[in-house]
Steps between C-alpha positions, in 0.01 A plus 500: 500500500238232538441341839645149525318296768770231491785740570656484846373770734735735683516541879208747494301280259565724199646413161865543413529881462743477211309219330821307449356170624210513256726609214747219573224239506358632172849486345557141616157386383548657155852366443438142624317368188770639270772317693309173483461527122870566444594214735278257310649607166855465632427156642356381170806617304733336751305175481519495118873575502557225757308243295687593181835477681408158645402368155827627349707339778318165470544507120873576535551217751309256278701609194828450687391161634392368163801622300 
C-alpha cells in the first residue's frame, strides 16, 4: 500500500497497520463526486416538476375564476 502523508499517525508514529483509514478515505473521495452528480440531477427534475405543477394550478384557478 502506498504511504499517505496525510493519514493520521498511530501512537508509535506508524501508519494504520490494517490500512483501513487510508482505504476508507479513498472510498469516500471516490464516491463523493458520484453523489453530487445524482443530487444535481434529482434537484433539476424536482424543480421542473414543481414548475409544471405550479403552472397547471395557476391555469386551473384562472379557468375557474373566468368561467
